[in-house]
N, C-alpha and C positions, 0 to 999 in steps of 0.2 A: 612917258616916252623918252624924256631927256635923260633920266637916270639910266635907262637901258642902253642908250647910245653911249653914255659915258663909260658904263661897265664894259661894253664891247671894245671901245677904244683902248681902255686900260689893259684889257687882255691881249689885244694885238701888240701894244707897246711892250708888254712883258715878253711875248713870244719873239718879237724882233730883236729885243735886247739879248735874250739868251742865244739866239741864232748868231748874232754878231759876236758874242763871246766865244762861241764854239769855233768860229772861223779865225779868231785872233786877229781881227781886222785892225790895223794901225796905219798911221800915215807913212808914206814912203820916205819922208825926210829922215836920214839917219842921225841927224843932230838934234832932232826934236826931243823935248822933255818926255813925251809919251814913249818914244822909242827907247830912251835911256831907262826909264822906269820898267818897261817891259822886259828888257834884258836882265836887269837886276832881279826882277821877280822870277824869271825863268831859272836863274842860277841858284836862288836861295829857297825855292819852294819845290815841293813834290807835285808832279802833274796831277790835275784834278781827275780823279777816277770815278766821279759820280756819273750816273746814267740819267739822261734827260729824255723824256718821251712826250710827244704831243700827238693827240689824235682828236678828231672831231667828226661830226656828221650830222645827218638830219633824218628823222623819220617823217616822211611826207605822205599825205593822203589826199587824193582827189576824189570827191564823192558827189554824185548827182542823185537826187531823189524826186519822185513824183508821188504825191499823196492825194487820194480821193476821199472826200468827206461823205459818208454814206447817207446821213440824214438830211443835210442841207444841199446835197448835190453840188458841192463846191470842190475846187481842186487847188493844189499848190505845188510849185516846182522850184527847186533851187539847185545850184551848182556852186560848190565851195571847195577851197583848199584849207587844210589845217595840218598842223604838225608840230614838231619839236626839234629845233636845231640845238646842238650841244658842242662843247669844247672842253677838253681836259688837258692840263699841263702838269707833268709830274717830274719830280727829281727825287731819286731814291734816298738821298741823305737829308731831305727837307720835308717833303710831303707833296700834296697835289692840290691844284686849283681847278674847280669845276664850275662851269657856267652853262645854264640851259634856259631857253625861253620857249614860249608857245605862241603860235599865231593862228588866227582864224580869219579867212578872207572869203567874202561872198562875191563871186563873179556874176551870179544871176539869182534873183529871187522874184517870183511872181505868184499872184493869186487873184481870184475873183471874189474872195471873201475879205470883208473889212476887218474882221477879227484876226485873220492870219496876217494881213498887212501890218497891223499893229504889232503882232508878234515878231515879224521880221525887223521892224524898226527897233525893237528892244534888243535884237540880236546884232545890231549895227551892220545891217546888210547894205553896204556901200562899196561899189566896185573901185572907188577912188581912195579907199582907206583899208589898212590892214590893222586888225585888232591884235596888238602885240603885248604880251605880259611876261614878267619874270617868273620862271618856274623854280629854279634853284641857282644859288650862287654861294659856294662855300669853300673853305680851306680845310684840308684834312691832314693830320700828322699823327705821329705816335711817340710814346715815351718808352724807348727800349723794347718795343714790340710787346709791352705789357699793358699799356693803356692807350686806347685809340680815341682821338679827339677830333671832332668836326665842328667848325665855327661858321655860321652864316645861315642863309635862307635854305631850308632843306625839308624834304618829305621824310616822314617816319613810317617805317613798315613794321609795326608790332601787331601781332595777332595770328590766329591760326586759320580762320575761315576763308573761304573762297569768294563768296559773294557779299555777305553781310558781316561787318566787323563792329559789333556794339562796343567793344573795348578800345576802339580807336578814338581816344579822347583828344588827340592833339591836332591832326590835320584839319585844315579848313573845310575840305571836301572829302567825302568818303571815296574809297577806292573800289570802283566796280568796273574798272577798265577791262578786266579779264573776260567779262561776259557782254558788255554793252558797247565798248568803243574799240578803236583800232590803235590809238595812241593816248598815253597818259599825259594830259595837258593841264593837270592841276598845278596850283601854286603852293610852294612850301611855306614854312613858318620860320621867322628869325629866331636863332637861339644857339645854344652850345650843347653838343651831345658827347657823352663819355661812354665808351664801351670797354669793359674789363672782362676778357674771356678767361675761363678756367677750363680744366680738363674736360668736364662733362656739363658745364653750365656757363651762363653768361649773365653779366650784370650791366644794365644800361641806366644812364641818367640823362634827362633832357631838361634844360632850363629854357623856358619859353619867354621870349621878349616881345611877343606880338602885341600885347596890350600896353606896353611901356611907351613905344613910339609907333604911331600909326597915322598914315595920311597927313604927315606934317605936324601932327599934334603930339606934344611931349607931356608926359605925366610922371607921377612919382614912381620911382623904381620899386620901393618897398610895398606900395599899395597895389601894384599891377603885375608884379612878377609871378610866374607860375612854374611849378616844378613837377616833373613826371619821372617815373622810374619803371623799370621792368627787370624781372629776374626769371630766367627759364633754365630748365635742367632736363636731362634725360634719365629716367628711372625705369628700369625693367622694360626697355624699348618703348616707353611712352614719354612723349615730350609734354611737359607741363610748364605753365608760366603764370605769372601774376603781374598786373600792371596797376599803377596808381597815378593820379593826377590831382594836384591840389593848388588852389590859388585863393587869395584873400577875398572874403565876402562872397564866395561862390561855393556851391555844393562840392563835397568830396566825391571823387570817382575812383572806384576800385574794380579791377577786372581779373578774371581767371580764364585760362584756356588750356586745352589739352588736345593732342593728336596721337593717334595710334593706328594699329592695323588689326582688324577683326575679320576673320574668315576671308582673307585676301583682299579686303576692302579697306581703303583709307577712311578713317572716321575722325571727325574733328568737331570742336564746339567752343563757344565763348560765352561767358556770363559777365555782365556788367552791372554794377550796383551804383546808383547815385544816391548819396546820403545828404539830406539837407543840413544846414548849419546847426540846427538845434538837435540833430540826431533823432528827430521825432518821426521821420518818414524815410523809408528806403524804397527806391523805385528801380525794379530790375528790368533788364533786357537781356535776351540771350539768342544765340543762333546755334544751330547744330546741323551737320550734314555728313555726307559720305560720297566717295567716288569709287568706281569699280571699273577696271579694265578687263575686257573680255574679247572673245572672238578667236578663231584659229590662229590668226596672225597677230593677235593683241593690238588691233587697230581701232577698236571701238571703246569708248568711254561713256559711262553713264554717271551723272552727278545730280544730287538733289540736296536741297537745303531749306530750312524753315527758320523764320525770324519772328520773335515776339518782343513787343515794346509795350511795357505796362502803361506808359503815359501817352501812347499813340491815340490817334483819332479812330473813332468807330466809323459808322456809315455817315460820312460828312461830305457835303457839297464843297468842291474846291473853290467855287466862286464866293463862298461865305467866309473864307479865311482871309486874314489880313496879310499884307506883304511881310515876308520873313517867318511866317508861321508854318510854312510847308517846305519840307525837305523831301525831294523825290525818293521813293523806295525806303524811307525811314520814318515818315510821319504817321503811317498807318499802324494798327495794333498787331496784325498778324499777316505775314507774307509767306508764300511758298515759291520755290524756284526749282526748275528741272532742266537738265541739258543732256542731250545725246549727241555725241560727236564721233566722227570717223576720219582718220587720216588717210584712208584709202577707199574711195568709192569707185569700184570697177577698176581703177588704175591709180597709181601713186601720184598722178598729176592732178587728181581731183579729191578734195576733202569737203566735208559737209557738217553742218551743225543745225540742230533744232533746239530752240530755246523757248521756255515758257515761264512766265512769272505772273503772280496774281496777288492782289490785295484782297485778302479773304474777308476783311471787315466791310468793304464797300462793293465787293464782288465785281471789280473791274480787272481786266487782264491784258497781257500783251504776249504775242507769240511771233517768233521770227524763224524763218528757214533760210539758211545761207549755203551757197555753193562757192568754193574757192578753187580757182583754176591756176595751175602753175606749169605752163607749157614751156618747152625750151625756147630761148631767145625771145620770150614775150614777158613783159612785166606782169607779175601776178595780179589777178583781179578777182573780185567777189561780187556775185549777184545775189540779191536777197529780196525777200518779200516779208512784210510785217503787217500784222493785223492787231489793232487795239479795239477792245470791245467791252461789253458789260453795261452797267447803268450809266446814264449820261451825267456829266458834271462830276465825275469821280476821278480818281487818280490817273487812270490810263485813258480816260476820255475827256479830261478837263483841259489838256493842252490846247487843242483846237476846238474845244466845246462840241465834240462830235465823236462818233465811232469812225475809225479811219482804216484805210488799206493803203500801204506804201510799198512801192517798188524802188529798188536802188541799185546803183553800180558804184563800187568802191575800188579804187586802184591805189595800192600802197607801194612805196619804194623807200628803201633804207640806203642812204648814200653815205 
């Protein structure tokens, strides 16, 4: 928490300093040294023509849910705030400084189930505290608009898929915000990214520092540094790319992806290969999917995706796994996902989505129906109902150790 406060204070100091320079604030004493230096500077220099911009905001979500556990006849209710404040300071002749954090705050959490009470404790459900984390903090600049460099804690968006991205070897947490959440509150990784754009292709490098210095522990740079790269290009209206990630004493990761248009549908896929240090075993994972816009007014979209993980679990009880062995929506062997959305349900002020995802190996599933209302002079809000079912103690029934039915209200505001 202390380092976040320090970062925020530093950013405010920088902003105030620049604002003060813009106003040319000096002491009123005409005989002061500062006034004399100011006059000499004005006479002998060309006025600063650089453009400075500052903007900031917050993506804020208030959400309340009520969950009923079908087998144990128990219930759970919570009300929480979460979101992502951010600030960006730019100067066109230097670069930009960006800072974002994420927060999660429980105003209320209740249940008559001891199992769920322990779950809320792990979620830090305390109305007197806010769980605050650093999301990104980086400095970006370029070299003659030919090479673009970003230094700091950052999220990396490499890949082609919508829901599953097996070739995302860098980020700490996988990005499934598009389908499951309202705000991306993941934390980035410390490192340096280089982007070299060409006419029809791009080359990226990312040097990962996350294992060199972590949680106050300092280790050898040579033994813990990791390097990633990506190259993508457009050939015959098909976007293709390749990704790699290598670090000492760890398997080599290589990925390939492609996106294109087939019969008016957007088609995409990713293939990731993990090769052990002795090159004796290669472990594949891949995702493939498509999306199609249809309807007289082109307001409907259908999307489907499949994911295969060669090293994933089969029909495995969640309670039998050790801490750290399970990653939601990635630890199973085969998954499917489908989504039907409309941006205009009867009226342009109402949109709706139906989501379904399933772990095919353990035969557990989750389905969500959402309605979003955007009326004039009213903050947009979403009503949804979600059902988790299938075999007990599996991926989608293991969180609360039961089959569940959840109703929720979500209000989002971007300030």
